[in-house]
Wavefront OBJ file of the C-alpha trace (Angstrom):
o trace
v -69.608 54.956 116.219
v -67.984 53.024 113.314
v -64.982 54.699 111.647
v -63.116 53.338 108.522
v -59.852 53.560 107.162
v -59.927 55.158 103.656
v -59.591 52.531 100.969
v -60.858 49.744 103.228
v -64.672 49.862 102.888
v -66.890 48.096 105.581
v -64.071 47.245 107.814
v -64.180 49.550 111.068
v -61.225 50.100 112.912
v -61.727 48.302 116.097
v -61.309 45.141 114.046
v -58.240 46.498 112.278
v -54.816 45.270 113.672
v -52.777 47.984 115.071
v -49.559 48.701 117.177
v -50.244 48.000 120.912
v -49.527 51.734 121.553
v -52.264 52.699 119.375
v -55.770 52.700 121.152
v -58.758 53.456 119.037
v -61.432 55.535 120.713
v -64.446 57.604 120.031
v -63.549 61.061 118.592
v -65.396 62.825 121.345
v -62.687 61.458 123.777
v -60.044 64.011 124.287
v -56.331 62.576 124.707
v -53.844 63.704 127.662
v -50.821 65.244 126.320
v -48.891 62.218 127.072
v -51.424 60.217 125.134
v -51.037 62.571 122.172
v -47.096 62.316 122.209
v -47.552 58.336 122.221
v -49.724 58.670 118.938
v -47.260 60.908 117.588
v -44.508 58.433 118.257
v -46.218 55.278 117.172
v -47.494 56.802 113.887
v -45.545 60.336 112.980
v -47.613 63.217 112.346
v -49.526 62.892 108.928
v -49.543 65.815 106.470
v -52.469 66.143 104.297
v -52.925 67.891 100.767
v -56.568 67.238 99.530
v -57.331 68.232 95.920
v -60.611 68.456 94.268
v -60.949 69.572 90.743
v -64.660 70.176 89.726
v -64.188 72.615 87.052
v -62.055 72.696 83.915
v -61.829 75.108 80.988
v -64.438 75.014 78.380
v -61.840 74.022 75.600
v -60.218 71.538 77.680
v -62.343 68.442 76.693
v -63.034 67.474 80.374
v -66.345 67.997 81.599
v -67.471 69.468 85.014
v -67.414 67.073 87.774
v -70.068 67.918 90.503
v -68.628 66.507 93.792
v -64.740 66.548 93.301
v -64.324 69.841 95.361
v -66.678 68.550 98.264
v -64.804 65.169 98.429
v -61.461 66.939 98.950
v -63.096 69.348 101.550
v -64.432 66.198 103.420
v -61.137 64.216 103.342
v -59.430 67.329 104.884
v -62.273 67.663 107.494
v -62.084 64.177 108.401
v -58.065 64.537 109.125
v -59.109 67.552 111.358
v -62.115 66.344 113.139
v -60.614 62.516 113.887
v -57.578 63.055 116.293
v -56.731 59.435 116.184
v -55.712 60.218 112.514
v -52.859 62.376 113.987
v -52.907 65.139 111.607
v -51.673 68.368 112.840
v -54.355 71.111 112.073
v -51.538 73.202 110.515
v -50.438 70.337 108.355
v -53.770 70.136 106.411
v -54.039 71.849 102.898
v -57.070 71.754 100.663
v -57.001 73.160 96.981
v -60.313 73.175 95.152
v -62.259 74.326 92.341
v -64.406 76.305 94.951
v -61.289 78.018 96.451
v -59.997 81.398 96.548
v -57.615 82.143 93.429
v -54.510 81.370 95.269
v -55.730 77.938 96.489
v -57.411 76.746 93.232
v -55.940 73.259 92.100
v -53.924 74.563 89.149
v -50.828 72.520 88.090
v -48.389 75.456 89.632
v -50.249 75.353 92.701
v -50.516 71.652 92.979
v -46.553 71.490 92.435
v -46.091 74.273 95.160
v -47.972 72.745 97.870
v -46.647 69.305 97.367
v -43.037 70.837 97.717
v -44.310 72.628 100.983
v -45.783 69.631 102.357
v -42.574 67.705 101.664
v -40.354 70.165 103.080
v -42.534 70.311 106.395
v -42.796 66.604 106.768
v -40.021 65.063 109.416
v -38.347 61.597 108.757
v -40.997 59.791 110.730
v -43.948 61.617 109.343
v -46.311 60.761 106.611
v -47.674 62.319 103.648
v -51.259 61.848 102.165
v -51.984 63.229 98.662
v -55.612 62.842 97.934
v -57.008 63.793 94.467
v -60.222 63.844 93.200
v -60.697 64.759 89.439
v -60.137 63.948 86.054
v -56.999 61.687 85.233
v -55.687 60.845 81.631
v -53.461 58.034 80.367
v -50.908 58.702 77.880
v -48.516 55.611 76.474
v -49.104 53.538 79.658
v -48.388 56.524 81.975
v -51.041 58.041 83.918
v -51.456 61.885 85.036
v -53.812 63.849 87.034
v -55.528 66.598 85.446
v -55.193 69.990 87.175
v -57.795 72.928 86.651
v -55.850 74.528 84.154
l 1 2 3 4 5 6 7 8 9 10 11 12 13 14 15 16 17 18 19 20 21 22 23 24 25 26 27 28 29 30 31 32 33 34 35 36 37 38 39 40 41 42 43 44 45 46 47 48 49 50 51 52 53 54 55 56 57 58 59 60 61 62 63 64 65 66 67 68 69 70 71 72 73 74 75 76 77 78 79 80 81 82 83 84 85 86 87 88 89 90 91 92 93 94 95 96 97 98 99 100 101 102 103 104 105 106 107 108 109 110 111 112 113 114 115 116 117 118 119 120 121 122 123 124 125 126 127 128 129 130 131 132 133 134 135 136 137 138 139 140 141 142 143 144 145 146 147 148
């Protein structure tokens, strides 16, 4: 089984430098409680907010994107399924255009969830914000475009 780090295509985990306390194994292997504690100490828990905006209001000027919602779901699923990524299942949030109204990727929902993730994270934890959707550049500043 080949596992890849996000952002580093074609480089499998077995060849990637890592701390001595971190052992990469097939996801079918279940870690003992002491191994899980070692993973958490080595890397901290990762909190994930995966956002996929596939649909925009008709008058927004942004076209529909077919795969963005699915991309966000797949990223969240990867962090749920691959134990070595060290994400607590209750610290993974997904906002997509296919979600129920309260979990759609609006400006307010994205800010609410970012604040919640930041408040949950400890000093040694990591936060991953994944966004798939349109972006816009205004005067050399780049912005994510939420659904609304």
